[in-house]
N, C-alpha and C positions, 0 to 999 in steps of 0.2 A: 201261430202257424204262419210260415213265411209265404213267399210267392208260390202259387199253385203250379206244380210241375207240368201239368197239361198245357197251361198257358205259356210256359217257357218253350214247350215243344211247338206250339202254334206260332211262336214269335216270327219266324220267317214268312209265314202266310199272312199274318196280320200286318207285318211291315210292308209286304207287297201291296196290300189293300191301301195302306196309308200313303205310300209313294205314288200309287196310281191317282188317288184323290189329289195329291199335291200337284201332280202334273196338269190337272184339269180343274183349276179353281173357278168357282162361280160366286157371284155377288148376290147379297141380300136374298130376295125371293126367287132369283133365277137359278135355283139349284136343281134344275131338271135332271141333268146327268147324275149328279150326286145322289139325289133322292131315288132315282131309278136303280142305281147300284145298291144302295142300302136296302130298298124293298126287295130286290131280287135275292140278295143274300139272306135276308130274314125268312123269306119263303123257302129257300133252299135248306136253311137250318131246321125248319119244321115248326116255326111259330104257329100257334093256333089261329091267329088272326094277324094280318098285315094291312093296315089302312093308310092310304096316301091322301094328299090334298088337304090335310088338316093344317090350318094356318097357311093356306095356299099351297105350299110345297113341302110341308112337314110330313114325316112318316112315323107311324106308331106300330110297334109289334107287341103282341101279347104272348107271354110264355107262362104256361100253367105248370105248377109243381106236381109231384106224384100224388098229392092230395090237396084238398082245399078246405079242410076242416076249420082252419083259422079264419077263413073269410077275409083275410087281409090282402090288400093290393098296394104295391109300392112302385112308384115311378122312378126311372133313372133317365136323366136327360143329357144329351150331347148336342153341341151346335155344329152346323155343317158349312156355313158360308165363309168366304175368303174376304180379302181386302183389295181396294184399288191401288195397289203398290207394285212397282216394277221390281222384280226379284233380282238380287245381286249376290247369288251364292255360287253359281257355276257348278252346282251339283248335278249328277246324272238324272235325278228326278225333278229338276227345277221346273217351274211353271212353263208350260208351252203356250200360254196365252199372254201376249204383251199387256202390261199395265195391270195385271192381276196376280196375286199370290196368296198362299196360305201363310200369312205373316203373324197369325195368332195361335196357330196350332189346332184349329178346328178339325183339320184332317186327322190329327192324332186323336182328338177326342172321339171323333166318329169311329175310327178304327178300334180304339180301346173298348168302346161300348159294343161294337160288332163282335169283337173277340169274346167279351163276356156273354153276349147273347148266344154265340155258338156253343160255348161251354155249358151254359144253363140249359139249352135245349138237349144237349147230349146227356146231362146227368139228372136234371130235374130233382135235385136233392133238397127240396124245400116244400113247405106246405102253404100254399097260397098262390098268388099271381104276381109276376114281375112284368111291368109295362116299360118297354124301352122306347124312349122318345128321341127322335132326331129332328132338331129344330133348325129352320132357316132364319136368316136375317137377324142374327144377334148383333151384328156390327152396325147399329144405328137404325135398323128397320123394325124393331120391336116384334120380332117373330114369336117370342114367348107370349106376348100379349095376344097376338093373332091366334095362336094355338089354343090358348085359354078361352078366347072369345068363340072359338069353334066347338067348345064343349069338352076340351081335353079331359079335364078332371072328372066331370060328372059322367060323361059317356063311357069312360073306362073304369069308373069307380075308384079312382086313385085316392088313397088316404094319406099318404106321405110322399114327398118327392125330393130327390137328391140330385145335385149337380157337382161337376168337377172341372177344374181348369189347370193346365200346366203353368209352372212359374219358373222362368229363367232365374238363375242365381241360387235357387234351392237345389241341393244335391239330388241326383236321381235316387229314388228309393226313400225319399222323405216326404212328409205331408205337413200341411199347416192349415189351421182352422181357428175360428173364434166364434163365441156366441154373440147374439145381438147384431147390431149394425156392422156389416163387413165391407160392402162396396157402397159407394156414394150414389145419391140421386144426382142426376146431371140434367140441368136445364140450359136452354139456349136463348140468347136475347139478340135482337137487332134494334139499334137506336138510330132513328133518322133525325138529324139536326138540320133545321132550315133557317137560313138567315137571308141577308141581302148581299149578293155578290157585287164585285166591281173591280176597278183598277187597283193594283197593288200599291200604286203611288198615292192613292186617295182612300186610305182605310177608314177615315172619318165619315166617308159617304156610304160605308157598308155596315152591315151587321155580320161580323166575321164568324161563320159557323166552325171554322177550323179552330179558332181560339176557344169557342164554347166546348167543342168536342175534346180538346186537349185538357180542359178543366175537368170534364167528366171522367176521363181516363184516370186522373188522380183522385177525384172526389169519390169515385165508386169504391176505392180501397178503404175509405172510412167506414164502410159497412162492416168490414172485418175488424178494423182497429179500434172503432169507437162505438159500435152498436152491439157487438157480440161478446158474450162471456168468453174470456181468453181460454177457458178450459174446453170450449166447444170447437168443432171443426167447420170451416167454411173457406172456400176458395172462389174468388171472383176474378175472372181473367178476361180482359179485353184483348182479343186475338186478331182483330182486323180493323184497320183505319183507312177509309177510302174517301177521297174528296172528289167532287164533280169535275175537277179540272186538274190537268198535269202541267199547265203552263206556269212559268216562273213569275209572270207579271199579272196573274189573275187571282183575285180572291174569289173562291167559289161560293155559290149560293147554297150548297148542300154538302153534308158530310154524313157518311154512314159508319157506325161502329157495330162490331159483332163480338160476341164472346160467350162464355159459359159460366154458370154458377153451380158449384158442387157442394153438397151438404150431406150430413149424416143423420139429420133429425128433421122430422116434418115441421116442427115449430120454427127451426132455424131456416128451413126452406121458405116458409111463408114470410118471415122477417126479411130475408134477403130480397125477395121479389118486391115487397112493399117499399123498402128503403130505396131500391134501385129506381123504381118508378118515381118516387118523390124527388130524389136527387136530380134525376134527368129533367123533370118538369120545371122545377124551381131554379135550378142552375141556368137553364136556357132562358127562362123568363128574366133573370137578373141581368142578362146581357142583351135583352130585347129580341131574342130568337125563340124558336119553338123546338121542342123535342118530343117525338112520339116513340113509344116502346112497344115492340112486339116480343112478348115473353112466352116461350113455348116450353111447357113442362115435358121433360123426357122420362128416362127410366127412373123409377122410385128407388129409395134406399133398399138395398138387399139385406134383409134381416134374417139371420139364422135363428131358428127356434132352439131354446135351451136343451130340452131333452134329446132332440134329434142331433144336435151338435155333439153332445156327450156320446151318443151312440156312434156317430160317424167317427169320432176320434178313437173310440174303443176298437172299431173295426180296423181302422188304419194302423192302430198299434199292433193288432194281430198280424198284419202284413209286414210292418217295418220295424217293430220294437218301440218301446216307449221313448227311447232316446232319439228317435227319428220322427216323432210326431209333436209339433208345436201346437198347443191348445189355446194359446192366447196370441195369435198372429196379429201383426199390426193391421189396423183398418186401412183400406185402400180407397183413394179418392177417385179412382176410375169407376165407370159404371158397368153394370152387368144386368142384362134383361131377364136372367133367371129370377130376378126380383119379382116379376109379375107372377111367376108360378108359386113363389113363396108367399105371395099375398093371398093365394087361393088355398094352399095347403101347407101344413107344417113340414119342415124339412131342413136341410143343411147343404151348404156349398163348401167344398174343400179344395185346397190347392195341392198339387203334386209336383215334385221337383223335376225340372227339365235340364238341370246341370248348368255348366258354364257356357251358355249360348248367348247370342244377341237377344236383347229384350224383345218382347212381342211388339208388333207393329213396326219393326225395323226391317229394311230390305235384305239384311243379312241373316235374319232369323230362320231357323228350321227346327221343327219338332224333333226331339231326341227319341229315337226308336227304342233306346234302352229303357225308357220309362213305361213302355207298353205293358210288360208283365205285371208291374206294380199297379197301374191303373185298372187293368182288366181284373186282376185278383181282388182289388178293393171292391169293384162292383159285384163280383160273385159272392165274396164273403159277406157283403152287406145284405144281400138277399138271403143267403143261407142262415145268417145269424138272426136276422129279423123275422124270418119265417121258418123256424126249425122244424124238421120232421118229428122231433121229440114231442111236439104238441100232441101228436096222435097217440103215442105211447102213454103220455100223461093222462089222456082222456079215457 
């Protein structure tokens, strides 16, 4: 069954919601306006319950089907926050707030789930409960973890949970998914290298931390090339190199390195942290300097459960046709905090095509409104398929 006709009819209205959100981007947990808009619409649609303040500024709506004989409860999640990027699109609905924009399409994700919620409250053609989850702070703030810590899964009785993200480069009307590890765990490190500074003309009287730090930039790549099975995935990136002096004739006493470690397996994650610490400590010692490491674990690996992945792919196939659903999509080394929700409940995360647009996190990016009927239809069919009214007749 293709895109739901009613959602095609609603496209102008849902597009207007999306563009309003795009004009008013909010960062991390400061999604007060966005959360208010979402909550007001869910109440207007007729959700049985709308709760705010979950995970600080998250919103949750409860939609009950025509019956509840199945006793099943399924969660659908969309993210709401924007990015600290200056928009470069010149679109009529461009960001009105300098230095902020919806550069990842969370405005589209929110609008698609709102569209699905409107349809589900109109029809209620399912047996059970749909819980629509609107999450803040996906972009580095771990809003998914915060909502779970506030009892999201237990308080609403959620048994399975599903997420979706747009993907530039995939044609509109297509989907991509994979079982198992899909998005990487992402950790951050800060390395402080301390030596003895001095005059650049007398390096022998110093312990040059710049030299030590330069060695570390190279040596850390040996974790990937010489400590890891080549068939496994790991990225170690030093992204910042700062010395304590900008002068031409001064050897500084201190250098700071920063970067990220991205992994697809918990064992590889531990290996990378252990090797990074050892390399830093002993390389610095070899030069007579010291190095301290602040290693912060970020989002975990996002792992799609097998049965739920197969189910999500089948639902997407109903919308787009088998030729437009990739079921073994490439793993992605970016992070996604829906991983925290998948640690609490089985579920699956799917990508939907955004067409030939700029990549996410680019100042020229914009969510493709043509994708809305496909995304909203996917959410609706997921609920109607997982919670069929036929259960009553069968009983």
